[in-house]
C-alpha positions in Angstrom: 14.6 -82.2 -21.1 14.6 -83.5 -17.5 18.1 -84.5 -16.0 19.5 -87.8 -16.1 19.1 -89.7 -12.8 21.3 -91.7 -12.8 22.1 -95.3 -11.0 24.8 -97.5 -9.3 24.9 -101.1 -10.2 26.7 -103.6 -8.8 26.6 -106.8 -10.9 27.6 -110.5 -11.0 27.2 -113.4 -13.3 28.5 -116.1 -15.1 29.8 -115.4 -18.4 30.1 -118.8 -19.9 27.5 -117.9 -22.6 28.4 -113.6 -23.1 30.9 -112.9 -25.9 32.3 -110.3 -22.9 30.9 -107.0 -21.3 31.0 -104.4 -24.2 27.3 -104.6 -26.5 28.0 -106.1 -30.3 25.8 -106.3 -32.7 25.6 -110.1 -33.6 26.4 -111.4 -29.9 25.5 -111.6 -26.6 26.6 -109.7 -24.1 26.8 -108.6 -20.6 25.9 -104.6 -21.7 23.7 -105.7 -24.3 21.4 -107.5 -21.9 21.8 -104.9 -18.9 20.4 -102.2 -21.8 17.7 -104.4 -23.0 16.2 -105.4 -19.6 16.7 -101.8 -18.6 14.7 -100.1 -21.9 11.9 -102.8 -20.7 11.9 -101.9 -17.1 11.8 -97.8 -17.9 10.6 -97.7 -21.1 12.5 -95.0 -22.9 16.3 -95.5 -24.0 18.9 -96.0 -21.3 22.8 -95.8 -21.2 24.9 -98.1 -19.4 29.0 -97.6 -18.8 30.7 -100.6 -17.1 33.5 -99.8 -14.8 35.7 -102.1 -16.7 35.2 -105.0 -19.8 35.5 -108.6 -19.3 36.8 -110.9 -22.4 34.1 -113.7 -23.4 33.5 -116.6 -21.0 34.7 -114.5 -18.1 32.7 -114.6 -14.7 32.2 -111.6 -12.7 31.3 -110.5 -8.8 31.0 -107.1 -7.6 31.1 -105.3 -11.1 30.2 -102.0 -10.9 28.4 -100.0 -13.4 26.1 -96.9 -14.0 22.7 -96.9 -15.7 21.3 -93.7 -16.7 18.0 -92.5 -17.6 15.4 -89.3 -17.7 13.1 -91.6 -15.8 13.0 -92.2 -12.0 11.6 -95.1 -10.3 12.3 -96.1 -7.0 15.3 -98.7 -6.2 13.2 -101.3 -4.8 11.6 -101.5 -8.7 15.1 -101.7 -10.5 16.3 -104.5 -8.3 
């Protein structure tokens, strides 16, 4: 297995339509949307961990997370 690539993500969002950071099966979350987009971009399973969590409806500026994937991509493609 290839070593995982780790990317630092700087995130900001309006949390009005989110049920917080952490993924939930029956609710839209920031982590859930990021995972969905990253899986489409990389074409393989990824993991995303946040440096903290937000509650439902909370906005964020400068939140940090990291993404791990076995498939590297150029940073400009990820942005």
